MIDOSE-1310 file (N, C-alpha, C; in nm, 2 decimals, decimal comma, always signed):
residues 85
xxxx	-8,08/+5,66/-16,22/-8,07/+5,76/-16,23/-7,95/+5,80/-16,35; -7,94/+5,92/-16,44/-7,85/+5,93/-16,53/-7,74/+6,00/-16,48; -7,65/+6,00/-16,55/-7,49/+6,08/-16,52/-7,54/+6,20/-16,50; -7,61/+6,27/-16,53/-7,62/+6,43/-16,51/-7,68/+6,45/-16,37
xxxx	-7,78/+6,32/-16,35/-7,86/+6,34/-16,25/-7,75/+6,30/-16,10; -7,67/+6,24/-16,13/-7,54/+6,20/-16,03/-7,48/+6,28/-15,98; -7,43/+6,33/-16,09/-7,34/+6,47/-16,07/-7,40/+6,59/-15,98; -7,53/+6,60/-16,06/-7,62/+6,71/-15,96/-7,64/+6,68/-15,80
xxxx	-7,65/+6,56/-15,78/-7,70/+6,52/-15,70/-7,57/+6,49/-15,54; -7,47/+6,45/-15,66/-7,35/+6,44/-15,55/-7,27/+6,59/-15,54; -7,29/+6,68/-15,64/-7,22/+6,79/-15,62/-7,28/+6,92/-15,59; -7,41/+6,97/-15,67/-7,48/+7,08/-15,65/-7,62/+7,07/-15,65
xxxx	-7,68/+7,00/-15,57/-7,83/+6,98/-15,58/-7,91/+7,07/-15,55; -7,84/+7,21/-15,46/-7,90/+7,35/-15,50/-7,96/+7,39/-15,60; -7,83/+7,38/-15,73/-7,86/+7,46/-15,85/-7,88/+7,35/-15,97; -7,94/+7,21/-15,93/-7,97/+7,16/-16,01/-8,09/+7,22/-16,12
xxxx	-8,17/+7,30/-16,09/-8,26/+7,37/-16,19/-8,20/+7,45/-16,30; -8,08/+7,49/-16,30/-7,98/+7,52/-16,39/-7,98/+7,45/-16,54; -7,93/+7,33/-16,51/-7,92/+7,22/-16,58/-8,04/+7,19/-16,71; -8,19/+7,19/-16,62/-8,27/+7,16/-16,71/-8,32/+7,33/-16,81
xxxx	-8,27/+7,42/-16,81/-8,30/+7,53/-16,87/-8,18/+7,56/-17,00; -8,10/+7,45/-17,00/-8,00/+7,49/-17,14/-8,05/+7,44/-17,24; -8,05/+7,53/-17,40/-8,12/+7,48/-17,52/-8,05/+7,38/-17,56; -8,16/+7,29/-17,62/-8,11/+7,14/-17,65/-8,07/+7,03/-17,56
xxxx	-8,10/+7,04/-17,45/-8,04/+6,96/-17,34/-8,15/+6,88/-17,30; -8,12/+6,74/-17,30/-8,20/+6,65/-17,26/-8,10/+6,53/-17,20; -8,25/+6,48/-17,08/-8,17/+6,37/-16,97/-8,15/+6,28/-17,07; -8,06/+6,21/-17,07/-8,05/+6,06/-17,11/-7,98/+5,93/-17,00
xxxx	-8,12/+5,83/-17,04/-8,10/+5,70/-16,95/-8,03/+5,63/-17,02; -7,90/+5,57/-17,00/-7,84/+5,46/-17,02/-7,89/+5,32/-16,98; -7,92/+5,24/-17,08/-7,97/+5,12/-16,99/-7,90/+4,98/-17,03; -7,77/+5,00/-17,10/-7,65/+4,89/-17,16/-7,54/+5,00/-17,13
xxxx	-7,43/+4,92/-17,10/-7,30/+4,94/-17,09/-7,23/+4,89/-17,20; -7,18/+4,96/-17,28/-7,11/+4,91/-17,40/-6,96/+4,87/-17,38; -6,90/+4,97/-17,27/-6,77/+4,94/-17,24/-6,65/+4,95/-17,35; -6,68/+5,05/-17,45/-6,56/+5,01/-17,55/-6,44/+5,05/-17,58
xxxx	-6,42/+5,16/-17,45/-6,30/+5,26/-17,45/-6,25/+5,17/-17,35; -6,16/+5,07/-17,35/-6,08/+5,03/-17,26/-5,97/+5,11/-17,22; -5,92/+5,19/-17,25/-5,77/+5,29/-17,23/-5,79/+5,40/-17,11; -5,93/+5,43/-17,12/-5,98/+5,51/-16,97/-6,14/+5,49/-16,96
xxxx	-6,14/+5,39/-16,85/-6,25/+5,35/-16,86/-6,36/+5,42/-16,83; -6,34/+5,52/-16,74/-6,40/+5,65/-16,76/-6,50/+5,77/-16,86; -6,40/+5,73/-16,95/-6,48/+5,76/-17,09/-6,58/+5,72/-17,10; -6,62/+5,60/-17,09/-6,71/+5,50/-17,12/-6,84/+5,61/-17,11
xxxx	-6,88/+5,64/-17,04/-6,98/+5,72/-16,98/-7,04/+5,80/-17,09; -6,93/+5,85/-17,14/-7,00/+5,97/-17,25/-7,00/+5,86/-17,40; -6,95/+5,78/-17,41/-6,97/+5,71/-17,54/-7,11/+5,64/-17,50; -7,09/+5,62/-17,38/-7,30/+5,51/-17,40/-7,36/+5,58/-17,39
xxxx	-7,36/+5,76/-17,34/-7,46/+5,84/-17,37/-7,47/+5,88/-17,56; -7,37/+5,91/-17,58/-7,39/+5,95/-17,72/-7,45/+5,81/-17,78; -7,45/+5,70/-17,77/-7,52/+5,55/-17,80/-7,61/+5,56/-17,79; -7,69/+5,58/-17,65/-7,85/+5,60/-17,58/-7,94/+5,71/-17,68
xxxx	-7,87/+5,84/-17,68/-7,94/+5,93/-17,75/-7,90/+5,94/-17,87; -7,83/+5,83/-17,98/-7,84/+5,82/-18,10/-7,77/+5,99/-18,15; -7,68/+6,01/-18,09/-7,62/+6,15/-18,12/-7,52/+6,11/-18,29; -7,55/+6,22/-18,32/-7,48/+6,23/-18,45/-7,33/+6,27/-18,46
xxxx	-7,29/+6,31/-18,35/-7,14/+6,33/-18,36/-7,09/+6,34/-18,19; -6,98/+6,28/-18,14/-6,91/+6,32/-18,06/-6,81/+6,37/-18,08; -6,83/+6,52/-17,96/-6,71/+6,59/-18,02/-6,61/+6,55/-17,90; -6,47/+6,56/-17,93/-6,39/+6,56/-17,80/-6,23/+6,54/-17,90
xxxx	-6,17/+6,57/-17,82/-6,00/+6,58/-17,84/-5,93/+6,48/-17,78; -6,02/+6,40/-17,70/-5,95/+6,29/-17,60/-5,89/+6,19/-17,69; -5,80/+6,14/-17,71/-5,72/+6,02/-17,79/-5,77/+5,91/-17,76; -5,84/+5,87/-17,65/-5,89/+5,77/-17,61/-6,04/+5,70/-17,69
xxxx	-6,08/+5,85/-17,73/-6,20/+5,81/-17,83/-6,19/+5,78/-17,96; -6,05/+5,76/-17,99/-6,01/+5,71/-18,12/-6,03/+5,59/-18,18; -6,08/+5,48/-18,08/-6,09/+5,37/-18,10/-6,24/+5,34/-18,16; -6,33/+5,44/-18,12/-6,43/+5,45/-18,21/-6,46/+5,44/-18,30
xxxx	-6,37/+5,52/-18,38/-6,36/+5,53/-18,50/-6,36/+5,40/-18,59; -6,28/+5,29/-18,52/-6,26/+5,18/-18,55/-6,38/+5,07/-18,54; -6,48/+5,11/-18,46/-6,55/+5,04/-18,46/-6,69/+5,04/-18,53; -6,73/+4,93/-18,57/-6,88/+4,95/-18,68/-7,00/+4,97/-18,61
xxxx	-7,01/+4,86/-18,53/-7,16/+4,90/-18,41/-7,10/+4,87/-18,29; -7,19/+4,95/-18,20/-7,24/+5,05/-18,28/-7,15/+5,16/-18,30; -7,21/+5,24/-18,39/-7,11/+5,38/-18,47/-7,14/+5,52/-18,39; -7,02/+5,53/-18,35/-7,04/+5,67/-18,29/-6,94/+5,73/-18,40
xxxx	-6,98/+5,82/-18,44/-6,89/+5,92/-18,53/-6,82/+6,03/-18,43; -6,69/+5,99/-18,42/-6,61/+6,09/-18,33/-6,56/+6,21/-18,41; -6,55/+6,33/-18,35/-6,49/+6,40/-18,46/-6,43/+6,50/-18,36; -6,34/+6,59/-18,40/-6,26/+6,69/-18,30/-6,37/+6,80/-18,26
xxxx	-6,28/+6,88/-18,18/-6,33/+6,99/-18,12/-6,36/+7,10/-18,27; -6,22/+7,10/-18,29/-6,19/+7,22/-18,41/-6,27/+7,14/-18,51; -6,30/+7,04/-18,57/-6,40/+7,00/-18,69/-6,56/+7,04/-18,62; -6,58/+7,04/-18,51/-6,75/+7,07/-18,43/-6,74/+7,21/-18,49
x	-6,62/+7,31/-18,46/-6,69/+7,45/-18,49/-6,73/+7,50/-18,59
């Protein structure tokens, strides 16, 4: 079960159909936990999903993700939300 499915099952099962209709939305199943962010362990699920889906960028203003800029493998390109616009 992936992160979105767990969220849907836990909080909003009756409205889960609407998540499937987002443009550019894909279900991602992560098979490995990289645990790259030590300052805020809960942020790792987003980094793991970015790695699992080969995302070009991870857009965030969360300072905990800055550690990913210094890690060469697996490479995650972290940009600010302003840079994403």
